[in-house]
All heavy atoms as TSV, in Angstrom:
chain	resi	resn	atom	element	x	y	z
A	1	GLY	N	N	-6.880	0.896	-10.371
A	1	GLY	CA	C	-6.318	-0.355	-10.788
A	1	GLY	C	C	-4.828	-0.448	-10.471
A	1	GLY	O	O	-4.280	0.341	-9.710
A	2	ASP	N	N	-4.197	-1.406	-11.078
A	2	ASP	CA	C	-2.781	-1.659	-10.806
A	2	ASP	C	C	-1.876	-0.518	-11.261
A	2	ASP	O	O	-0.887	-0.209	-10.600
A	2	ASP	CB	C	-2.349	-2.966	-11.483
A	2	ASP	CG	C	-2.936	-4.187	-10.789
A	2	ASP	OD1	O	-3.344	-4.089	-9.617
A	2	ASP	OD2	O	-2.972	-5.247	-11.430
A	3	VAL	N	N	-2.219	0.112	-12.382
A	3	VAL	CA	C	-1.388	1.216	-12.890
A	3	VAL	C	C	-1.436	2.402	-11.922
A	3	VAL	O	O	-0.408	2.985	-11.588
A	3	VAL	CB	C	-1.837	1.636	-14.306
A	3	VAL	CG1	C	-1.104	2.875	-14.767
A	3	VAL	CG2	C	-1.625	0.491	-15.283
A	4	GLY	N	N	-2.618	2.720	-11.441
A	4	GLY	CA	C	-2.757	3.805	-10.475
A	4	GLY	C	C	-2.056	3.486	-9.162
A	4	GLY	O	O	-1.434	4.360	-8.554
A	5	ALA	N	N	-2.164	2.225	-8.736
A	5	ALA	CA	C	-1.493	1.816	-7.498
A	5	ALA	C	C	0.015	1.962	-7.637
A	5	ALA	O	O	0.696	2.375	-6.694
A	5	ALA	CB	C	-1.857	0.375	-7.153
A	6	ALA	N	N	0.546	1.636	-8.816
A	6	ALA	CA	C	1.987	1.785	-9.047
A	6	ALA	C	C	2.398	3.258	-8.974
A	6	ALA	O	O	3.461	3.577	-8.437
A	6	ALA	CB	C	2.367	1.182	-10.397
A	7	ALA	N	N	1.549	4.145	-9.472
A	7	ALA	CA	C	1.846	5.578	-9.391
A	7	ALA	C	C	1.866	6.043	-7.933
A	7	ALA	O	O	2.750	6.800	-7.527
A	7	ALA	CB	C	0.817	6.371	-10.188
A	8	PHE	N	N	0.901	5.571	-7.142
A	8	PHE	CA	C	0.895	5.917	-5.722
A	8	PHE	C	C	2.110	5.323	-5.016
A	8	PHE	O	O	2.673	5.934	-4.114
A	8	PHE	CB	C	-0.386	5.432	-5.044
A	8	PHE	CG	C	-1.512	6.418	-5.140
A	8	PHE	CD1	C	-2.584	6.179	-5.968
A	8	PHE	CD2	C	-1.499	7.582	-4.393
A	8	PHE	CE1	C	-3.630	7.090	-6.061
A	8	PHE	CE2	C	-2.531	8.503	-4.471
A	8	PHE	CZ	C	-3.607	8.253	-5.313
A	9	ALA	N	N	2.520	4.142	-5.421
A	9	ALA	CA	C	3.696	3.509	-4.815
A	9	ALA	C	C	4.939	4.365	-5.019
A	9	ALA	O	O	5.733	4.540	-4.094
A	9	ALA	CB	C	3.903	2.119	-5.400
A	10	ASN	N	N	5.095	4.901	-6.218
A	10	ASN	CA	C	6.236	5.787	-6.487
A	10	ASN	C	C	6.172	7.021	-5.597
A	10	ASN	O	O	7.193	7.466	-5.067
A	10	ASN	CB	C	6.262	6.192	-7.957
A	10	ASN	CG	C	6.690	5.068	-8.857
A	10	ASN	OD1	O	7.380	4.144	-8.433
A	10	ASN	ND2	N	6.262	5.116	-10.103
A	11	ALA	N	N	4.979	7.564	-5.433
A	11	ALA	CA	C	4.824	8.748	-4.590
A	11	ALA	C	C	5.090	8.404	-3.121
A	11	ALA	O	O	5.689	9.204	-2.391
A	11	ALA	CB	C	3.423	9.326	-4.752
A	12	LEU	N	N	4.661	7.224	-2.686
A	12	LEU	CA	C	4.887	6.829	-1.292
A	12	LEU	C	C	6.364	6.746	-0.947
A	12	LEU	O	O	6.766	7.090	0.160
A	12	LEU	CB	C	4.245	5.463	-1.016
A	12	LEU	CG	C	2.771	5.438	-0.703
A	12	LEU	CD1	C	2.303	4.000	-0.526
A	12	LEU	CD2	C	2.472	6.244	0.548
A	13	SER	N	N	7.154	6.296	-1.887
A	13	SER	CA	C	8.583	6.134	-1.600
A	13	SER	C	C	9.270	7.473	-1.358
A	13	SER	O	O	10.280	7.529	-0.662
A	13	SER	CB	C	9.274	5.364	-2.723
A	13	SER	OG	O	9.215	6.087	-3.928
A	14	ALA	N	N	8.712	8.548	-1.904
A	14	ALA	CA	C	9.300	9.873	-1.722
A	14	ALA	C	C	8.499	10.741	-0.746
A	14	ALA	O	O	8.926	11.841	-0.421
A	14	ALA	CB	C	9.390	10.583	-3.067
A	15	ASN	N	N	7.363	10.252	-0.287
A	15	ASN	CA	C	6.467	11.022	0.575
A	15	ASN	C	C	7.129	11.405	1.894
A	15	ASN	O	O	7.786	10.592	2.530
A	15	ASN	CB	C	5.211	10.197	0.857
A	15	ASN	CG	C	4.342	10.832	1.907
A	15	ASN	OD1	O	3.947	11.969	1.785
A	15	ASN	ND2	N	4.068	10.084	2.956
A	16	SER	N	N	6.913	12.657	2.294
A	16	SER	CA	C	7.426	13.084	3.598
A	16	SER	C	C	6.351	13.746	4.451
A	16	SER	O	O	6.660	14.243	5.532
A	16	SER	CB	C	8.598	14.043	3.416
A	16	SER	OG	O	8.160	15.209	2.746
A	17	CYS	N	N	5.090	13.755	3.981
A	17	CYS	CA	C	4.065	14.433	4.776
A	17	CYS	C	C	2.706	13.726	4.805
A	17	CYS	O	O	1.943	13.957	5.733
A	17	CYS	CB	C	3.891	15.872	4.314
A	17	CYS	SG	S	3.405	16.016	2.598
A	18	LEU	N	N	2.383	12.876	3.854
A	18	LEU	CA	C	1.084	12.214	3.820
A	18	LEU	C	C	0.969	11.219	4.965
A	18	LEU	O	O	1.832	10.359	5.144
A	18	LEU	CB	C	0.895	11.493	2.484
A	18	LEU	CG	C	-0.461	10.850	2.244
A	18	LEU	CD1	C	-1.529	11.929	2.083
A	18	LEU	CD2	C	-0.420	9.972	1.013
A	19	LEU	N	N	-0.109	11.334	5.740
A	19	LEU	CA	C	-0.315	10.462	6.893
A	19	LEU	C	C	-1.359	9.384	6.641
A	19	LEU	O	O	-1.279	8.297	7.196
A	19	LEU	CB	C	-0.731	11.279	8.116
A	19	LEU	CG	C	0.265	12.331	8.594
A	19	LEU	CD1	C	-0.316	13.130	9.753
A	19	LEU	CD2	C	1.580	11.683	8.981
A	20	THR	N	N	-2.362	9.680	5.812
A	20	THR	CA	C	-3.457	8.759	5.538
A	20	THR	C	C	-3.685	8.654	4.042
A	20	THR	O	O	-3.703	9.666	3.345
A	20	THR	CB	C	-4.761	9.252	6.210
A	20	THR	OG1	O	-4.548	9.365	7.616
A	20	THR	CG2	C	-5.907	8.298	5.959
A	21	LEU	N	N	-3.864	7.426	3.568
A	21	LEU	CA	C	-4.137	7.187	2.149
A	21	LEU	C	C	-5.242	6.148	2.044
A	21	LEU	O	O	-5.125	5.052	2.598
A	21	LEU	CB	C	-2.875	6.697	1.435
A	21	LEU	CG	C	-2.987	6.407	-0.061
A	21	LEU	CD1	C	-3.401	7.656	-0.830
A	21	LEU	CD2	C	-1.659	5.868	-0.580
A	22	LYS	N	N	-6.334	6.499	1.365
A	22	LYS	CA	C	-7.464	5.594	1.198
A	22	LYS	C	C	-7.563	5.193	-0.272
A	22	LYS	O	O	-7.826	6.034	-1.125
A	22	LYS	CB	C	-8.754	6.267	1.642
A	22	LYS	CG	C	-8.775	6.605	3.117
A	22	LYS	CD	C	-10.075	7.279	3.504
A	22	LYS	CE	C	-10.077	7.641	4.974
A	22	LYS	NZ	N	-11.327	8.316	5.360
A	23	LEU	N	N	-7.327	3.925	-0.541
A	23	LEU	CA	C	-7.365	3.414	-1.908
A	23	LEU	C	C	-8.375	2.271	-2.055
A	23	LEU	O	O	-8.234	1.420	-2.920
A	23	LEU	CB	C	-5.969	2.932	-2.329
A	23	LEU	CG	C	-4.898	4.008	-2.442
A	23	LEU	CD1	C	-3.538	3.389	-2.734
A	23	LEU	CD2	C	-5.270	5.006	-3.527
A	24	GLY	N	N	-9.383	2.263	-1.215
A	24	GLY	CA	C	-10.409	1.238	-1.296
A	24	GLY	C	C	-11.237	1.368	-2.565
A	24	GLY	O	O	-11.338	2.451	-3.152
A	25	HIS	N	N	-11.811	0.243	-3.015
A	25	HIS	CA	C	-12.700	0.207	-4.175
A	25	HIS	C	C	-12.015	0.702	-5.450
A	25	HIS	O	O	-12.611	1.428	-6.235
A	25	HIS	CB	C	-13.965	1.034	-3.919
A	25	HIS	CG	C	-14.738	0.600	-2.731
A	25	HIS	ND1	N	-15.651	-0.421	-2.772
A	25	HIS	CD2	C	-14.723	1.027	-1.445
A	25	HIS	CE1	C	-16.181	-0.595	-1.577
A	25	HIS	NE2	N	-15.619	0.274	-0.746
A	26	ASN	N	N	-10.770	0.340	-5.665
A	26	ASN	CA	C	-10.033	0.809	-6.843
A	26	ASN	C	C	-9.559	-0.319	-7.751
A	26	ASN	O	O	-8.694	-0.100	-8.592
A	26	ASN	CB	C	-8.837	1.661	-6.405
A	26	ASN	CG	C	-9.242	3.079	-6.114
A	26	ASN	OD1	O	-9.576	3.829	-7.006
A	26	ASN	ND2	N	-9.253	3.441	-4.837
A	27	HIS	N	N	-10.086	-1.510	-7.589
A	27	HIS	CA	C	-9.752	-2.648	-8.457
A	27	HIS	C	C	-8.251	-2.936	-8.473
A	27	HIS	O	O	-7.682	-3.259	-9.515
A	27	HIS	CB	C	-10.264	-2.424	-9.885
A	27	HIS	CG	C	-11.718	-2.116	-9.941
A	27	HIS	ND1	N	-12.685	-3.070	-9.756
A	27	HIS	CD2	C	-12.382	-0.953	-10.134
A	27	HIS	CE1	C	-13.874	-2.516	-9.841
A	27	HIS	NE2	N	-13.724	-1.221	-10.075
A	28	ILE	N	N	-7.609	-2.804	-7.324
A	28	ILE	CA	C	-6.184	-3.089	-7.223
A	28	ILE	C	C	-5.987	-4.594	-7.127
A	28	ILE	O	O	-6.577	-5.258	-6.283
A	28	ILE	CB	C	-5.561	-2.384	-5.997
A	28	ILE	CG1	C	-5.691	-0.863	-6.151
A	28	ILE	CG2	C	-4.100	-2.797	-5.821
A	28	ILE	CD1	C	-5.287	-0.079	-4.921
A	29	GLY	N	N	-5.161	-5.125	-8.016
A	29	GLY	CA	C	-4.871	-6.551	-8.040
A	29	GLY	C	C	-3.527	-6.842	-7.382
A	29	GLY	O	O	-2.935	-5.988	-6.714
A	30	ALA	N	N	-3.038	-8.054	-7.608
A	30	ALA	CA	C	-1.776	-8.487	-7.001
A	30	ALA	C	C	-0.605	-7.609	-7.427
A	30	ALA	O	O	0.262	-7.281	-6.610
A	30	ALA	CB	C	-1.508	-9.947	-7.340
A	31	ASP	N	N	-0.562	-7.228	-8.701
A	31	ASP	CA	C	0.543	-6.386	-9.178
A	31	ASP	C	C	0.527	-5.017	-8.508
A	31	ASP	O	O	1.569	-4.485	-8.125
A	31	ASP	CB	C	0.488	-6.225	-10.699
A	31	ASP	CG	C	0.808	-7.504	-11.437
A	31	ASP	OD1	O	1.406	-8.422	-10.842
A	31	ASP	OD2	O	0.456	-7.591	-12.631
A	32	GLY	N	N	-0.650	-4.446	-8.361
A	32	GLY	CA	C	-0.763	-3.150	-7.696
A	32	GLY	C	C	-0.393	-3.230	-6.223
A	32	GLY	O	O	0.268	-2.345	-5.693
A	33	ALA	N	N	-0.814	-4.310	-5.571
A	33	ALA	CA	C	-0.466	-4.495	-4.160
A	33	ALA	C	C	1.035	-4.668	-3.996
A	33	ALA	O	O	1.630	-4.139	-3.057
A	33	ALA	CB	C	-1.206	-5.700	-3.586
A	34	ALA	N	N	1.668	-5.387	-4.921
A	34	ALA	CA	C	3.123	-5.565	-4.861
A	34	ALA	C	C	3.832	-4.228	-5.052
A	34	ALA	O	O	4.825	-3.939	-4.374
A	34	ALA	CB	C	3.581	-6.568	-5.918
A	35	ALA	N	N	3.318	-3.403	-5.947
A	35	ALA	CA	C	3.908	-2.076	-6.150
A	35	ALA	C	C	3.748	-1.230	-4.895
A	35	ALA	O	O	4.698	-0.573	-4.451
A	35	ALA	CB	C	3.255	-1.385	-7.346
A	36	LEU	N	N	2.554	-1.250	-4.300
A	36	LEU	CA	C	2.336	-0.501	-3.063
A	36	LEU	C	C	3.255	-0.997	-1.954
A	36	LEU	O	O	3.781	-0.205	-1.161
A	36	LEU	CB	C	0.881	-0.607	-2.620
A	36	LEU	CG	C	-0.113	0.201	-3.432
A	36	LEU	CD1	C	-1.542	-0.178	-3.060
A	36	LEU	CD2	C	0.111	1.695	-3.231
A	37	ALA	N	N	3.461	-2.296	-1.910
A	37	ALA	CA	C	4.363	-2.869	-0.913
A	37	ALA	C	C	5.769	-2.302	-1.064
A	37	ALA	O	O	6.426	-1.965	-0.072
A	37	ALA	CB	C	4.382	-4.392	-1.033
A	38	ASN	N	N	6.229	-2.159	-2.288
A	38	ASN	CA	C	7.560	-1.581	-2.516
A	38	ASN	C	C	7.617	-0.142	-2.021
A	38	ASN	O	O	8.608	0.275	-1.425
A	38	ASN	CB	C	7.933	-1.653	-3.996
A	38	ASN	CG	C	8.279	-3.056	-4.421
A	38	ASN	OD1	O	8.714	-3.872	-3.618
A	38	ASN	ND2	N	8.065	-3.354	-5.690
A	39	GLY	N	N	6.560	0.621	-2.259
A	39	GLY	CA	C	6.510	1.989	-1.759
A	39	GLY	C	C	6.482	2.049	-0.246
A	39	GLY	O	O	7.117	2.898	0.362
A	40	LEU	N	N	5.731	1.121	0.368
A	40	LEU	CA	C	5.647	1.091	1.829
A	40	LEU	C	C	6.979	0.767	2.484
A	40	LEU	O	O	7.256	1.237	3.589
A	40	LEU	CB	C	4.607	0.061	2.274
A	40	LEU	CG	C	3.150	0.464	2.136
A	40	LEU	CD1	C	2.239	-0.714	2.466
A	40	LEU	CD2	C	2.848	1.643	3.042
A	41	ARG	N	N	7.777	-0.034	1.825
A	41	ARG	CA	C	9.098	-0.390	2.389
A	41	ARG	C	C	9.956	0.848	2.632
A	41	ARG	O	O	10.743	0.890	3.564
A	41	ARG	CB	C	9.829	-1.346	1.457
A	41	ARG	CG	C	9.370	-2.761	1.564
A	41	ARG	CD	C	10.231	-3.695	0.706
A	41	ARG	NE	N	9.694	-5.028	0.744
A	41	ARG	CZ	C	8.769	-5.493	-0.087
A	41	ARG	NH1	N	8.300	-4.725	-1.049
A	41	ARG	NH2	N	8.317	-6.721	0.016
A	42	MET	N	N	9.805	1.849	1.769
A	42	MET	CA	C	10.642	3.048	1.854
A	42	MET	C	C	9.955	4.204	2.570
A	42	MET	O	O	10.599	5.188	2.904
A	42	MET	CB	C	11.050	3.481	0.452
A	42	MET	CG	C	11.928	2.458	-0.237
A	42	MET	SD	S	12.416	2.985	-1.879
A	42	MET	CE	C	11.089	2.292	-2.844
A	43	ASN	N	N	8.656	4.089	2.800
A	43	ASN	CA	C	7.900	5.184	3.399
A	43	ASN	C	C	8.095	5.213	4.916
A	43	ASN	O	O	8.092	4.175	5.564
A	43	ASN	CB	C	6.418	5.017	3.068
A	43	ASN	CG	C	5.588	6.142	3.606
A	43	ASN	OD1	O	5.216	6.114	4.761
A	43	ASN	ND2	N	5.325	7.131	2.788
A	44	THR	N	N	8.243	6.421	5.449
A	44	THR	CA	C	8.445	6.563	6.895
A	44	THR	C	C	7.420	7.475	7.551
A	44	THR	O	O	7.570	7.818	8.722
A	44	THR	CB	C	9.854	7.118	7.194
A	44	THR	OG1	O	9.986	8.391	6.557
A	44	THR	CG2	C	10.935	6.168	6.720
A	45	THR	N	N	6.371	7.876	6.824
A	45	THR	CA	C	5.410	8.822	7.400
A	45	THR	C	C	3.968	8.329	7.394
A	45	THR	O	O	3.190	8.774	8.223
A	45	THR	CB	C	5.455	10.173	6.656
A	45	THR	OG1	O	5.187	9.943	5.275
A	45	THR	CG2	C	6.792	10.850	6.818
A	46	LEU	N	N	3.598	7.453	6.493
A	46	LEU	CA	C	2.207	7.015	6.389
A	46	LEU	C	C	1.800	6.251	7.643
A	46	LEU	O	O	2.490	5.324	8.074
A	46	LEU	CB	C	2.021	6.130	5.153
A	46	LEU	CG	C	0.579	5.895	4.714
A	46	LEU	CD1	C	-0.032	7.194	4.192
A	46	LEU	CD2	C	0.521	4.824	3.648
A	47	VAL	N	N	0.668	6.651	8.233
A	47	VAL	CA	C	0.190	6.040	9.466
A	47	VAL	C	C	-1.024	5.144	9.209
A	47	VAL	O	O	-1.195	4.128	9.849
A	47	VAL	CB	C	-0.162	7.134	10.505
A	47	VAL	CG1	C	-0.716	6.530	11.773
A	47	VAL	CG2	C	1.068	7.975	10.812
A	48	LYS	N	N	-1.880	5.538	8.260
A	48	LYS	CA	C	-3.085	4.773	7.944
A	48	LYS	C	C	-3.167	4.519	6.441
A	48	LYS	O	O	-2.960	5.433	5.643
A	48	LYS	CB	C	-4.336	5.534	8.371
A	48	LYS	CG	C	-4.461	5.757	9.842
A	48	LYS	CD	C	-5.727	6.548	10.155
A	48	LYS	CE	C	-5.789	6.957	11.603
A	48	LYS	NZ	N	-6.958	7.806	11.875
A	49	LEU	N	N	-3.492	3.271	6.084
A	49	LEU	CA	C	-3.662	2.899	4.685
A	49	LEU	C	C	-4.927	2.078	4.544
A	49	LEU	O	O	-5.092	1.052	5.202
A	49	LEU	CB	C	-2.455	2.091	4.193
A	49	LEU	CG	C	-2.523	1.554	2.764
A	49	LEU	CD1	C	-2.666	2.689	1.754
A	49	LEU	CD2	C	-1.282	0.716	2.464
A	50	GLY	N	N	-5.836	2.541	3.698
A	50	GLY	CA	C	-7.084	1.831	3.443
A	50	GLY	C	C	-7.049	1.152	2.087
A	50	GLY	O	O	-6.878	1.818	1.068
A	51	LEU	N	N	-7.192	-0.159	2.079
A	51	LEU	CA	C	-7.170	-0.932	0.837
A	51	LEU	C	C	-8.388	-1.848	0.704
A	51	LEU	O	O	-8.367	-2.804	-0.051
A	51	LEU	CB	C	-5.894	-1.784	0.770
A	51	LEU	CG	C	-4.590	-1.030	0.625
A	51	LEU	CD1	C	-3.403	-1.986	0.747
A	51	LEU	CD2	C	-4.543	-0.293	-0.702
A	52	GLY	N	N	-9.450	-1.550	1.421
A	52	GLY	CA	C	-10.634	-2.398	1.413
A	52	GLY	C	C	-11.280	-2.514	0.048
A	52	GLY	O	O	-11.168	-1.623	-0.803
A	53	GLU	N	N	-11.943	-3.644	-0.157
A	53	GLU	CA	C	-12.698	-3.907	-1.381
A	53	GLU	C	C	-11.841	-3.877	-2.649
A	53	GLU	O	O	-12.276	-3.419	-3.697
A	53	GLU	CB	C	-13.872	-2.934	-1.519
A	53	GLU	CG	C	-14.852	-3.002	-0.378
A	53	GLU	CD	C	-15.539	-4.360	-0.231
A	53	GLU	OE1	O	-15.814	-5.007	-1.243
A	53	GLU	OE2	O	-15.776	-4.766	0.925
A	54	ASN	N	N	-10.616	-4.340	-2.542
A	54	ASN	CA	C	-9.764	-4.573	-3.705
A	54	ASN	C	C	-9.586	-6.078	-3.850
A	54	ASN	O	O	-9.983	-6.849	-2.980
A	54	ASN	CB	C	-8.410	-3.874	-3.535
A	54	ASN	CG	C	-8.532	-2.380	-3.734
A	54	ASN	OD1	O	-8.835	-1.915	-4.813
A	54	ASN	ND2	N	-8.316	-1.621	-2.664
A	55	ARG	N	N	-8.987	-6.509	-4.945
A	55	ARG	CA	C	-8.878	-7.944	-5.201
A	55	ARG	C	C	-7.440	-8.343	-5.472
A	55	ARG	O	O	-7.109	-8.840	-6.544
A	55	ARG	CB	C	-9.775	-8.316	-6.369
A	55	ARG	CG	C	-11.228	-8.079	-6.024
A	55	ARG	CD	C	-12.152	-8.730	-6.995
A	55	ARG	NE	N	-13.508	-8.655	-6.473
A	55	ARG	CZ	C	-14.523	-8.174	-7.113
A	55	ARG	NH1	N	-14.364	-7.732	-8.340
A	55	ARG	NH2	N	-15.708	-8.141	-6.567
A	56	PHE	N	N	-6.571	-8.139	-4.488
A	56	PHE	CA	C	-5.165	-8.478	-4.702
A	56	PHE	C	C	-4.837	-9.894	-4.262
A	56	PHE	O	O	-3.736	-10.362	-4.498
A	56	PHE	CB	C	-4.220	-7.464	-4.053
A	56	PHE	CG	C	-4.574	-7.015	-2.670
A	56	PHE	CD1	C	-4.335	-7.821	-1.588
A	56	PHE	CD2	C	-5.133	-5.774	-2.466
A	56	PHE	CE1	C	-4.645	-7.403	-0.311
A	56	PHE	CE2	C	-5.441	-5.336	-1.200
A	56	PHE	CZ	C	-5.201	-6.158	-0.117
A	57	GLY	N	N	-5.770	-10.590	-3.637
A	57	GLY	CA	C	-5.603	-12.000	-3.319
A	57	GLY	C	C	-4.449	-12.299	-2.375
A	57	GLY	O	O	-3.860	-11.408	-1.762
A	58	ASP	N	N	-4.144	-13.580	-2.282
A	58	ASP	CA	C	-3.089	-14.035	-1.378
A	58	ASP	C	C	-1.723	-13.482	-1.754
A	58	ASP	O	O	-0.937	-13.089	-0.889
A	58	ASP	CB	C	-3.017	-15.564	-1.360
A	58	ASP	CG	C	-4.237	-16.206	-0.731
A	58	ASP	OD1	O	-4.985	-15.500	-0.007
A	58	ASP	OD2	O	-4.457	-17.401	-0.965
A	59	GLU	N	N	-1.446	-13.440	-3.044
A	59	GLU	CA	C	-0.135	-12.956	-3.515
A	59	GLU	C	C	0.088	-11.497	-3.118
A	59	GLU	O	O	1.152	-11.131	-2.618
A	59	GLU	CB	C	-0.043	-13.117	-5.026
A	59	GLU	CG	C	1.288	-12.743	-5.619
A	59	GLU	CD	C	1.318	-12.898	-7.135
A	59	GLU	OE1	O	0.483	-13.625	-7.688
A	59	GLU	OE2	O	2.199	-12.279	-7.753
A	60	GLY	N	N	-0.917	-10.662	-3.324
A	60	GLY	CA	C	-0.810	-9.258	-2.952
A	60	GLY	C	C	-0.734	-9.077	-1.452
A	60	GLY	O	O	0.019	-8.242	-0.958
A	61	ALA	N	N	-1.517	-9.880	-0.720
A	61	ALA	CA	C	-1.494	-9.802	0.740
A	61	ALA	C	C	-0.123	-10.190	1.288
A	61	ALA	O	O	0.376	-9.564	2.230
A	61	ALA	CB	C	-2.578	-10.705	1.327
A	62	GLU	N	N	0.489	-11.194	0.692
A	62	GLU	CA	C	1.833	-11.603	1.126
A	62	GLU	C	C	2.860	-10.508	0.878
A	62	GLU	O	O	3.734	-10.268	1.711
A	62	GLU	CB	C	2.239	-12.891	0.427
A	62	GLU	CG	C	1.511	-14.110	0.948
A	62	GLU	CD	C	1.913	-15.387	0.240
A	62	GLU	OE1	O	3.064	-15.479	-0.228
A	62	GLU	OE2	O	1.068	-16.284	0.163
A	63	ALA	N	N	2.748	-9.840	-0.271
A	63	ALA	CA	C	3.677	-8.747	-0.574
A	63	ALA	C	C	3.525	-7.621	0.447
A	63	ALA	O	O	4.515	-7.074	0.935
A	63	ALA	CB	C	3.432	-8.227	-1.990
A	64	LEU	N	N	2.276	-7.292	0.774
A	64	LEU	CA	C	2.035	-6.238	1.766
A	64	LEU	C	C	2.548	-6.650	3.143
A	64	LEU	O	O	3.164	-5.845	3.853
A	64	LEU	CB	C	0.546	-5.908	1.828
A	64	LEU	CG	C	-0.013	-5.181	0.614
A	64	LEU	CD1	C	-1.534	-5.204	0.638
A	64	LEU	CD2	C	0.505	-3.752	0.546
A	65	ALA	N	N	2.319	-7.885	3.509
A	65	ALA	CA	C	2.796	-8.371	4.815
A	65	ALA	C	C	4.314	-8.299	4.908
A	65	ALA	O	O	4.859	-7.890	5.942
A	65	ALA	CB	C	2.310	-9.800	5.042
A	66	ASP	N	N	4.993	-8.674	3.847
A	66	ASP	CA	C	6.455	-8.590	3.831
A	66	ASP	C	C	6.918	-7.144	3.987
A	66	ASP	O	O	7.887	-6.868	4.695
A	66	ASP	CB	C	7.018	-9.179	2.536
A	66	ASP	CG	C	6.898	-10.687	2.477
A	66	ASP	OD1	O	6.670	-11.325	3.531
A	66	ASP	OD2	O	7.018	-11.242	1.364
A	67	ALA	N	N	6.216	-6.226	3.329
A	67	ALA	CA	C	6.592	-4.812	3.403
A	67	ALA	C	C	6.410	-4.261	4.809
A	67	ALA	O	O	7.174	-3.399	5.254
A	67	ALA	CB	C	5.773	-3.996	2.406
A	68	LEU	N	N	5.406	-4.759	5.516
A	68	LEU	CA	C	5.148	-4.263	6.866
A	68	LEU	C	C	6.283	-4.593	7.830
A	68	LEU	O	O	6.461	-3.914	8.834
A	68	LEU	CB	C	3.827	-4.817	7.388
A	68	LEU	CG	C	2.587	-4.293	6.671
A	68	LEU	CD1	C	1.339	-4.943	7.229
A	68	LEU	CD2	C	2.500	-2.783	6.767
A	69	GLU	N	N	7.046	-5.606	7.522
A	69	GLU	CA	C	8.197	-5.932	8.360
A	69	GLU	C	C	9.254	-4.829	8.306
A	69	GLU	O	O	9.976	-4.605	9.266
A	69	GLU	CB	C	8.801	-7.260	7.930
A	69	GLU	CG	C	7.912	-8.449	8.243
A	69	GLU	CD	C	8.540	-9.766	7.843
A	69	GLU	OE1	O	9.773	-9.830	7.688
A	69	GLU	OE2	O	7.789	-10.743	7.698
A	70	ALA	N	N	9.338	-4.133	7.174
A	70	ALA	CA	C	10.327	-3.069	7.010
A	70	ALA	C	C	9.770	-1.690	7.363
A	70	ALA	O	O	10.511	-0.794	7.732
A	70	ALA	CB	C	10.843	-3.051	5.565
A	71	ASN	N	N	8.449	-1.519	7.241
A	71	ASN	CA	C	7.832	-0.222	7.482
A	71	ASN	C	C	7.701	0.024	8.975
A	71	ASN	O	O	7.222	-0.826	9.717
A	71	ASN	CB	C	6.454	-0.173	6.814
A	71	ASN	CG	C	5.788	1.168	6.973
A	71	ASN	OD1	O	5.330	1.500	8.051
A	71	ASN	ND2	N	5.747	1.930	5.905
A	72	THR	N	N	8.121	1.211	9.416
A	72	THR	CA	C	8.091	1.530	10.842
A	72	THR	C	C	7.013	2.534	11.228
A	72	THR	O	O	6.831	2.816	12.405
A	72	THR	CB	C	9.459	2.094	11.293
A	72	THR	OG1	O	9.745	3.270	10.527
A	72	THR	CG2	C	10.555	1.070	11.122
A	73	SER	N	N	6.288	3.078	10.261
A	73	SER	CA	C	5.327	4.134	10.574
A	73	SER	C	C	3.870	3.688	10.509
A	73	SER	O	O	3.032	4.231	11.225
A	73	SER	CB	C	5.525	5.331	9.642
A	73	SER	OG	O	5.257	4.953	8.302
A	74	LEU	N	N	3.537	2.732	9.662
A	74	LEU	CA	C	2.142	2.355	9.457
A	74	LEU	C	C	1.580	1.707	10.719
A	74	LEU	O	O	2.088	0.700	11.199
A	74	LEU	CB	C	2.004	1.400	8.267
A	74	LEU	CG	C	0.587	1.234	7.731
A	74	LEU	CD1	C	0.098	2.537	7.103
A	74	LEU	CD2	C	0.525	0.119	6.712
A	75	ALA	N	N	0.520	2.323	11.256
A	75	ALA	CA	C	-0.108	1.810	12.475
A	75	ALA	C	C	-1.421	1.103	12.193
A	75	ALA	O	O	-1.823	0.232	12.948
A	75	ALA	CB	C	-0.333	2.954	13.451
A	76	ARG	N	N	-2.096	1.493	11.085
A	76	ARG	CA	C	-3.397	0.906	10.759
A	76	ARG	C	C	-3.480	0.601	9.272
A	76	ARG	O	O	-3.235	1.455	8.432
A	76	ARG	CB	C	-4.520	1.851	11.141
A	76	ARG	CG	C	-4.593	2.050	12.629
A	76	ARG	CD	C	-5.799	2.836	13.017
A	76	ARG	NE	N	-5.803	2.943	14.477
A	76	ARG	CZ	C	-6.607	3.702	15.139
A	76	ARG	NH1	N	-7.503	4.431	14.509
A	76	ARG	NH2	N	-6.553	3.746	16.449
A	77	LEU	N	N	-3.839	-0.644	8.994
A	77	LEU	CA	C	-4.045	-1.110	7.624
A	77	LEU	C	C	-5.452	-1.659	7.546
A	77	LEU	O	O	-5.786	-2.616	8.227
A	77	LEU	CB	C	-3.023	-2.180	7.258
A	77	LEU	CG	C	-3.179	-2.846	5.892
A	77	LEU	CD1	C	-3.042	-1.819	4.772
A	77	LEU	CD2	C	-2.137	-3.938	5.735
A	78	PHE	N	N	-6.297	-1.034	6.734
A	78	PHE	CA	C	-7.686	-1.436	6.592
A	78	PHE	C	C	-7.852	-2.255	5.316
A	78	PHE	O	O	-7.567	-1.781	4.223
A	78	PHE	CB	C	-8.597	-0.207	6.547
A	78	PHE	CG	C	-8.497	0.638	7.780
A	78	PHE	CD1	C	-7.658	1.739	7.802
A	78	PHE	CD2	C	-9.215	0.321	8.922
A	78	PHE	CE1	C	-7.562	2.529	8.953
A	78	PHE	CE2	C	-9.115	1.089	10.070
A	78	PHE	CZ	C	-8.288	2.200	10.088
A	79	LEU	N	N	-8.298	-3.496	5.480
A	79	LEU	CA	C	-8.450	-4.403	4.340
A	79	LEU	C	C	-9.906	-4.777	4.090
A	79	LEU	O	O	-10.172	-5.648	3.284
A	79	LEU	CB	C	-7.618	-5.676	4.574
A	79	LEU	CG	C	-6.114	-5.463	4.677
A	79	LEU	CD1	C	-5.424	-6.760	5.058
A	79	LEU	CD2	C	-5.558	-4.916	3.378
A	80	TRP	N	N	-10.841	-4.190	4.763
A	80	TRP	CA	C	-12.245	-4.525	4.536
A	80	TRP	C	C	-13.002	-3.388	3.937
A	80	TRP	O	O	-12.594	-2.298	3.863
A	80	TRP	CB	C	-12.923	-4.987	5.829
A	80	TRP	CG	C	-13.039	-3.914	6.865
A	80	TRP	CD1	C	-14.091	-3.056	7.037
A	80	TRP	CD2	C	-12.082	-3.556	7.857
A	80	TRP	NE1	N	-13.833	-2.210	8.080
A	80	TRP	CE2	C	-12.611	-2.496	8.602
A	80	TRP	CE3	C	-10.823	-4.032	8.193
A	80	TRP	CZ2	C	-11.930	-1.910	9.645
A	80	TRP	CZ3	C	-10.167	-3.438	9.242
A	80	TRP	CH2	C	-10.710	-2.400	9.956
């Protein structure tokens, strides 16, 4: 859920070795997606992120899209 996503977001901001993170089917909503977006803005190592089958809606998708403008490492984002 959103609380778990926020915890991962904090870890992403300090991450220096994780390359792939799969968080599909975790009931992540808009708040969790926004938290993950904040972590992605600061992350420089994550290459693949799986967020399929979550329900963050347009608001969460917009937050993630904004974060991708700042993120230079993410090559694949899975939303299905």
